[in-house]
N, C-alpha and C positions, 0 to 999 in steps of 0.2 A: 037259513041265519042271514038277517040283511047285511050288509057292505057296512054301515055305521055299527050294529052290532059287534062285525067279526073285525072293527076298527078300533071300538073301545075295548075288546076284550087283549089283541094286540098290544097296546096303548099298555094298559094294567099288568101286563106279563113283563112288558121292558121297564115300567117301574118298579117294579119288585126285584127286579135283577140289576138296577143302575139309579136308583134314587137319586144322587147328587147330580146327576146329568141333568136329571127335569126340573129339580128344584134350581140349578144354574139358570136353566132355559127362564124358569118364572121368573128370576130375577131382571130379565132384560128388559123385558116391558116397561118394571117400573123404573129403573136407572133413564129409560127413554123419556118417560115422561115427566122427570125430575128433573132433565138436563136441556128439557127444549121445548119451547110453549107454541100456541097459534100464530104469534108474532115473527118467528122464526128468527128470532134474536138469540136464541138460548137461555133466555132467561124464565124465572116462573113468574107472575103476576103476587104482588103480595100484598097485604091489608095495611092500613096504615100501623098499626099496631106491631106488625110484622115488619115494617120498614124501622121503628124506633128501635126494636131488639137488637135487628139487622146492625145498627150504627152506634147503639150505646152499650152494646158487648165490648168491642172493640177499644172504644173510647175510656172505658172503665180499665181495661186490661192497660193500657198505657198508663194512664193516672196511678195504678197501684203498681206497676214498676217505678215509675219515677219516684214515687212515695218511697218504696225499698232501699231505691237507691239514695236519697237524697242527701244523706251524710258527704257524700264524693266532692257536693259544690265546697267545701270546707277543706278539701285537702290540697296540698301541695304538690308542687314536682318532686321527684325522687331519685335519689341519686341511682340510676339502675335505667341506662339509656336515656334516660331523660337529659341531663345535660349535654351529651354528645348529640342529640336531637334537636334540643330545642335551647338551651339555656346557652351554647357555645356555638351555634348554628344559625348563621346569618342566611345562609341562603334561601331560605323557605319562608320567608319574613314577607310576603307581600304577592300581588299576582302580576307583577310587572313581565314584561319580556325576560330578562337576566332571570328571574325567579323561575318562570314556568320552562325555561330550558332546562335550568337545573335538576326541575320535577322530574322532568320527560327524559333526562340521561341521565341520573343518577344510578348509583346502586350501594347507596349510602345505607350505613352497618349491614350489609350483607339481603336489602331488600329491593325490588324494583316494585315501586308505590306510587305512580304517578299520583294518581285522582284522591286517596290521603294526603299526599301533602298539600294539593290544594284545598283541601278543606282545612288542615292545618293555617296554612297562607291567608285565609279567610278568615280563622279564627286571629292570629296574629291581626288582620288590618279591624279587626273589633273589639280586641281586648289587649292588645300590647302582647304583654308578655305576665298577666294576670292568669295565673292557673286555674281558677275559677270558670273561664268563659272557656276555656280550652273542657275542661269536665263537663261544661254545660251541654257544650254540643255534643260530646260522645254520649252521657245521658240521653238527650234527645232522639239520638240513633237508635240507642240500644230501646227507646219505649217507641219508637214507629218500625224496629225488628218484630216487637213486642205484637201488636196492630196487624202485619203484616200475617205474620204467620199465624194470628186467628183466622185470617180470611183464607189461609193456605190448608189449613185442617178443616175447616167447614165444608171445604170442596172436597179433599181425599176423604173424608167422614162419607160424604153425600153419596160418592161413586160404591166407596165400599162397603160400606150397612145401608143399603135403601131401606126407607120406610114411608110409606104416603101419606103418615098419620103423624101428630106431633113433631114434626122436624123439626120447625122454626123454631122454637122457644130450647127444647133439649138440645139441639146444634148449636145454640147459644151457650148454654151452661158448657158441653164438654168442652167445645172450640175452645171457651175461655179458658176452661182449666187448665188442658193441653199448653195452651199459650202462656199462662201465667208459670207452671211446674218448667216451663223452659225459661221464661224472663227474666221472673226471681230468685234461681236457683243460686244458691252462693258459689258455683262453677262459675258464674260469669261475672263474678267482682274481679277477676284479674284482666278480664279483656276490659270494661265499664270505667273501672278506678284506677286504671293505669293510663296516663294519655298515652306513651308509645305504643299501646294498642288499639290505638282509633282504628287502623288498620282492620282487625276482626271483629268491629260493629259495622264499619263501613261495607267490607265483604260481606257481610252476612246478608246485611239490607239489599244489595244487589242479585245475593244467592236465592234468598225469599223472595224477593220479584219476579227471576228468572223461572222459580219453580210454580209460581201462580200463573203468571203470563202463559208458559208452556201448559199448565192445567187448560185454559181459557181455550188453547190454542186446539187442542185434542177437543175437546167439547163441540168446539164448531167443526171439527173435520178439514173437507174442502175448504170449506167458509173460513178458515182459521189461518189463511197463510200470512197474512200480516200481521197476527199475532205472533205466529212461528217466530219469525225472522224478527220481531222485536225482542223475543226471548232471546232470541242469539245475540242482540245488542247489548240487550243487559247485561250479559254472560259476560260479556267482554268488561263490560265495567266491575263486576267482581274481581275479575284476574288484573284488571289495573288498580285493585284496591287491596287485593292480596292472593298470592300465588295460590294459596291452600285451596282455593275454588277449584282447582282442575277435577277434583272427585264428580264436578257435577253431572257430567256427561254420563257416568256411569248410574248415577242415582235417578237421572232420568228413565235409564234403560230397567231399573228395577221398577220404579212408578209403573211405565210401559207393562211390565208381568203382572206387578199387582199393586194399586187396584185398579188400574184403567183398563186391564184384560186384552192389551192390545197383542200381546205376545202371547205363546202357551195357548194352553188350551185347544177350544175349537180350533182357535185360529193359527194355529201350529208356530214353529217356529223358523221355517225356512218358505215360508207361503209366500204368493206376490204380497200380500198388506204387511207380513211380517217384514218382507224384503224393504219395505217403504220406511217403515221404522227404521230399520238399522239406517239408512240414507241420510235420514231425517237428524242421524249425530252427527253425522260426517265436520258439518260447521263449527259443532261442538266440541269435537275431538281433534282440529285442527289449532282452534282457539287455545284449547288445555296443553295441545305437543307446545305451541309457540311460548306458553307462560314456561311450563314444564323446563325449557332450556333456557330460557332467561334467568331464573331461580337459581338452576344449578351454577349457572355463570355466575350469578350476584355473588353466592354461597362460595365459590371457590376463589375468588377475589378476596373476600373475608376469611379465609382460610380457617376458616371453622367445623367442617366435616371433619369426622373422625374417619381414619382410614382402616384398610382391613388389617394391615399389621398393628393397630393399636384395638381394635375393637372385632372376633373373629366373625363370621357369618353365624356358626351356633348363639355365639354370645347374643348378636343382632335379634336371632331370634327368640331369643330369651328374654330381651326387654320388649321386645313387640308385642309377646303373651303377657308379660305382665303387665305392660302399658292398657292392653286390654282390659284385663278383670279389675286394676285398680281404678281405672276412670268408672266403670259401672260401680264398684264399691263406693265410690265417693258420691256418684249420682243418687246411691239409696243412701249413706250415713256421711252427709257433707259438712265434717268435722273433723279439726287439726287441719284444716288446709293450709298451704305454704306457699309463698313465692319460688319456691326454690326446692324442689325434689332432686338433690343432687346424686348423679351417675358416679357409684363408686366401681368396687373391682366387681367383675360380673364372671361367678361362678354358675354357669347353666345348671348345675346340678345342686343350687341349694333349695332349703325347704319353700322360700316366697314365689322361685322360679319354676319349681315343682308344682306347687298348689295351683299357680295362674295356668300351666298346660292343662290341668287338671278341669278347672274353670272354664277354659276357651274350646276343650273338647266335648265336655258336657254340656254346654251351650249350644254349639254345634248339631251335636246327635238330637237335643231335643227341637230345636229347631225343624231340622231335618224331616223329625219323624211327628210333628205336627204340620207340616206342610200344608195338608188338606184340610184339617180344623181350623189351623190359626194361620193362615198366609203372612197376616200382618206381623207375625211374628218372627220368620224367616225372611221378610223383606227390613225390617227394622236392625235385625244384627247384621245383614248384608249391607246395610247401607252404613250402618256403624264402621265396621272395620276398613270399607271403602274409603269416608272420610278421613278418617285414623291415618290411614296408611302411608301419606307423605310425611306424617310426622310422628313415627314408629321409629323402634331401632333399626328396624331395615336401612331407612337413610338417618343414621344418627348423626345427630349433629348439635354442638353445643353441650355443657355441662349438663343439661339436666336429663333425669330418665324419665320423667313425663312432668305437664304443665296444666296447671289449671283450663289455661287462655286455648287449648287445644282442642275441649272439648264443647266449645260455642257452635260450631256447627253437630259435631258427632252426635250432641244431645237431644237432638230433633225427632228423628225416627220415635225413641225412646217414650219424648213427650205426645207426638201421634198416637202411639199406642195405647200410654196412660188414658187419654182422650176416649179411644174407642172403647178401651175396658169399662171407665166408667160409665158410659153409653149403654154398654150392653149389660152392666149392672142391673142399671137404672129399667130398662126395658123388663130383663127379667122379674124384679122388683114389682113393676107395675102389675106384672102377669097373675102375681101370687096372690095367695088367702091373706098375705100378712097385711098388705094394704099400705097406707101413708105411713105408718109411723117407722117402717124400717125405710123406706124412702127418705123419711128426715136424716136417721140416722145416718145413712150413705151422703147425705148433705152436708154433716155434720163433720165426717172424717173428710170429704174435700176439701173443706172449708179450713179443718186444723192442718192439714197437710200444706194447703198454700199458707198461711196462717206462721206455719212455723220455718217454712222455708224464710217466708220474710224477717224474721227475727234474726235467724242466722245471717243472712246477705246483710242487712243494717249493722250487725256487729262486725261481720268481715269487712264490709268497707272503709271502717274507723280503721283498722290495720294499716291501712295504703295511706294514715295522714301525712307522714313525712318518713324522710330516710330513717331516722334513727328508731322510730316506733314500728319499722317494717323487719328492719333488719332484727331488732332487739326481738321482736317476735319470732322471726325466721330462727334466731338464733337456739330459741327457746321451745319451739314446736320439735325442732332435732338439733340435740347439742351435737351431733356426731358430722355437722354438717361445715366442713372446712369452710367454704366458698362463703356461707352465711358468716361463720364468726369473721372472717379476712374482710367483709363488706361491711361487717360492724365494727370494727377496728380502724379500717377507711375511714370509716363517718366521724369517730371520735377523734382520730389524726386531724381530719378536715375542723374540728370544732377546739382544738387546741388541747383535748385531754389524753396526752401521748401516753401516759401510767396504763391508763384502760384499753386504748388503743391495743398496745403491745404485750397485753394480756390476751387479746383476742388473738394475735397473732400466734401467740406461742401455744394456745388450744388448736388453733385451725393445723399447725405442726405436728401435736399431738397425736390430733386425729388422721392425718395426710403428712406424712413426713418427707414426701416427695414430692408437696405441692408448693412449686417454685412461685405463684403470683401470693402467696405469703411470705415469704422470703422478701420478694421486692418491694410491698406494703410496708414492711417492716423498715426496710430501711429508706423509705421513705419518711417515716414515722420520726426516725433517729436524724435523716438529715434536717427535717425541720425544729430540730433542737441544737443546730451546730455540732453533732457528733457523726461528722464525715467520716471516719475512719471505720465505726463501726455500719454504718451506713453500708459504703462501698463492701464491706465481705458479707453483707445478704445481699447486694447485685449480684455478687460474684457467686456464690452459692447459688442464685435463680436461676442463673445463667449455664452452669455445670447441671441444674437438675432440666432445665430448656434451652437450649442455646440459641432457639429462633425467637425468645421472648424478646421482644423490638424495646416493651417498656423498660425492662431491666437496663439495656444497653443506653438508652436513651439517660435515666437516673443516674447510671454509673457516670454519664458523660457532664450531667448538671454538678454532680459533687466534686468530680474534678476540674469544672472550671470555677467552681469555688473557691478552690485549694490553688489556682492559677495554673493547672497544669491545660493549658488550651489546647495544645496540639493534639494530646490524650484524650482531651473531650470529642474535641472533634471527631477523630476515628472513631467513636463511641455512638456518636451522633449520625453519621455517614451508615455506618451497621445498623441502627435502628431503620432509616431509611431506605436503605436496601431491604429491610424482612418486611416492612410495613409501608409501604408507600403512601396508605393513609394517615400515619398517624402524625397529626397536626403538630404537636408539642414539640417533636424532633426535628422538624424543619425551624421552626422558631428557635429551638435553641441553637440548632448548628449556624444563623443568619447570626444571631447574637454573639459566639463565640468565634466567630469570622470578624466580627465588628471589632473585637477588643482586640483582634490582633492585628485592628487594621488596614482590612483586608476589605475595605468597604463595596467593591467590585463584586467581588463574589458574595459577602452577605449579603446581596441586595437579593439574589437567584433565589436560593432558599425558601427567602419570605413569597418572593413572589409564585416559586413552581408548587409551593405546597396549598393539598386540597383545600376545597370550599373558599377559593382567592384567602386565603391567609391573611393578606393586610386588613383584610376585613374583620376579622375574628378577634375577640376581646382577649384572649390571651394573648394572640401572638403581638397584638399593639402592646401588651404589659411587659410584655418579655423585649420587645422592641427598644422600647422607651426605660425599661433597668439598664440594655446596655449603651444608649446612650447619654445616660445619665453618669456611668461608670465613668465616660468619656470628658465629662463636663458641659455638656450639649444638654443642660435642663431644660431651654425653651421649647428646644425639639424633642425632647423626654415628654413634656408635659402636654407638649400635643398629641402625641400616642394614647398616652392615661386618658386624656379628656374623649380621644376616638375608642375605646375599650369601653368607659363606659355610658359612651352613645348607643354603643352596640348592648351590652349589657347593665345595665345601671343598678343590677344588685352585686357587683362585682366588688368584693372587699376588698382584695388586694391592689386593686387599681386606685382606688380610693387613698389605699398606704401608701402606696408608693409615688403619687400625686402630692399628699402631706410630705412625704417627706423630701420629693424637686422641691417644695415649697421651703421649709426648714432650709434648706443647704442655700437659697435666695436671699435667706434672712425674713420672710415672709411668715413670719408665726402666728400670726392671727388665722389669715388663711388657709395654714396645714392644719392646724387645728380642728377647723369648721370642716374638714378631709378626714382627719381620724374620727372625728363625733359621728360622720355618717357612716364610717368603716365598722364603727360599731353599734349603728342601728340597724345595719345589716344583720351584724352578728353580733350579739354582745361578749360573747365566749372568745374575741379575738384577740388575741394576747398581744402581738407584731404592732396591732392600733395601741393600744393600751403605752406599750414599750415606747414607741416615739411619739407619743401626745403627751408623753412624760418628760422625754426630751428634749420635746417642744419647749413644756412650763419651765424647765432647768433654766434655758437658756434667758426664758423671760424676769427668772430670779423668784418663781413661785415655786419654792423649795416643797412646802408641804403639799399641795397638790399633788407636783410633781410624784413625791413618793407614793402618795393615795393610788397614783396609777401604777406607779413599778409592781408595788403590792398585789395590785389586781391582776396585773400581766404574769406575777409570780403564782398568786392562786390558780391561775389557769393552766400556768406549764411551770411547774418548780426548776427545771432543766432550763431555761431561757438563759443564756451566758450573757449576752446583752442588757439584757432586765437585770440583774446581778450588778454591772459593772454598772452600770449606771446610777441605780440604786448607792451604790457605795460611792459614787460621785458626788450625790446631792446628800448623803447623810456627811461625807466629808467636808461638803462645805459649810452644813452646819455644827462644825467641830465636833463631830459624833464619830471620834476614826476609830475606835474600838469596834462597833457596829459596819462601818465601813468595810473595814479588813476581812469582818467573816463574810463578808457578801463577796467579795476578790475572791476569797477563799474557794468559796463555793463555783465562783466561775469556774477556778482552777485550768484543771485541763479541758475543761469543755468551753473553752473561748470560742465564742461566734466568730465566725468570718466575715460578719457584716461588721465588727470592732477594730477599729486602725488605730 
């Protein structure tokens, strides 16, 4: 027997015993042929038609993404972190040296996100405080993410599923399908439609670019060092946009195993090439470690991390398992999405948690069992867990058990797997005897899935139109969410609809009797109606439930100050500042109370030391102006109201207080102009109607004044000042009986503003 015959015989025997090894070896030359060219630049030669396909597909993906989210351009800022971040925060407005210093040193709202703040500073320079501009920037960033993800999917599928024929148009379709599954899924709405979550889309852009550049570096191997270091730099940008990107080093290791095959398999886990792969991750790990330390420090300052005595280790594991299964379910059936999935009492042995354990265990077993046949399934599952790990219950932070925004990066692996599945189905059908009709059916299913997701996203975006619609929707989706009812009640109170607000606070306390925030906000609603004794009772109850509730201390102090008990009020303001040094309103109220006691030197210190350069804050200027007005310093007070409106032109309270000061100066026509402007900002602002009516009454225009008092009482039937002035106007018309009725209705609810 010749040597060649004997070699063939040995090869045949080896193939029969280990067919998978020979199959993998055959794939390597194909992969190399795809990833390199005669030019040595890692590219392949494309025809003009193929070039059109390569660039037209991501453009279509971006345009379809823009179309699905188009209603977001009509949305407003919402009263959920947006006021603290934008409406009442002048520090991000612009890119001057002072703003840049703040952006790169602040832990505002528990986050270190300097690059995100810089994009928001650019927004302010371009759009001012017009929310449409902010939404447009976020939407463009998200569309860019969709296009970049398209290229990531192409590269991963090219390596994972090499095929020398029919590559260009097939990869374009399957990569486009995967990119759209990610981009227009309704779970993306929270990150795109909520201005506060700009950090998600910006960090996502750097995250995806890091993966794309890293794949390019691996493709070029020894000639790709420049690409490698560029990927490290871009990863730093992701961390400076949002710390959740810390998962990326582990995700890159997963890619090294599959589909890149740089670890495991024939290369082994501890060989010299494998050790080089590990060494490459050191810069990424160091950056991620630094970002993690900074993130923990920011959360510690915010005091929002749930401690072990509040949530046990077993409870944290239960929440983590629940989150992993919950997000998968919402990916498959994205309906009844909510801005808040509230964390309640955690019983690790409750049926929902038991089901979650079963789902997580079953998926783990299935992915491990199929790791040879479908290695992409295990890769997607591991990446999903790793990306979600910082926001699972193990590191429980905040009032939510889960949040749609946490899936922004976690859904990437499943989208790639779906694209690979579509490609495999197409290739199988092309080889079958059924032929083209079945291929058209597959295309129809893919289009139907994308179209259905687009419709759901279009509708979900409109939920975020404004605060009222958002919290009404949240309370409807989950009637047992105490936080949703409290937020809706607070929104109604801001609009002067106190009766409706109190109903929602009561509902929140029926659901969660120990909810201090509901008591605090109920007290705010009562205080706005002049019912200070009732308000103080709720503040006391809030502090019994949570002695560290800085807002309750601050509000209790404000109520005492209105009753003239300034010394006691100052103690509560000091308590609030001690508990939460970043509570700007407490600093402002403390300065105002000290000023009313004539302690001017002390009064200036709280204003100057309060966070965010308090003298520049609209609310602080308004409070300071009120304090000066009460001392009779009307010109100085007006200067502060004017400054408040320069900071926030839509601050109706500043307009109203400016008008009130002008009334005291006898400038009634100018005062009315400010009341009118306040009502343009908020047509349901009862106090503006009351003060406008008072100015008209001083001008002798009793009929017009009465119309405004009637409007004020339609907004708030318990407004004591409106009742009293209504009575005075009626008395001047000789309608004594009707006037007496309004005096009686004012009764015990006598407003502290009435002298």
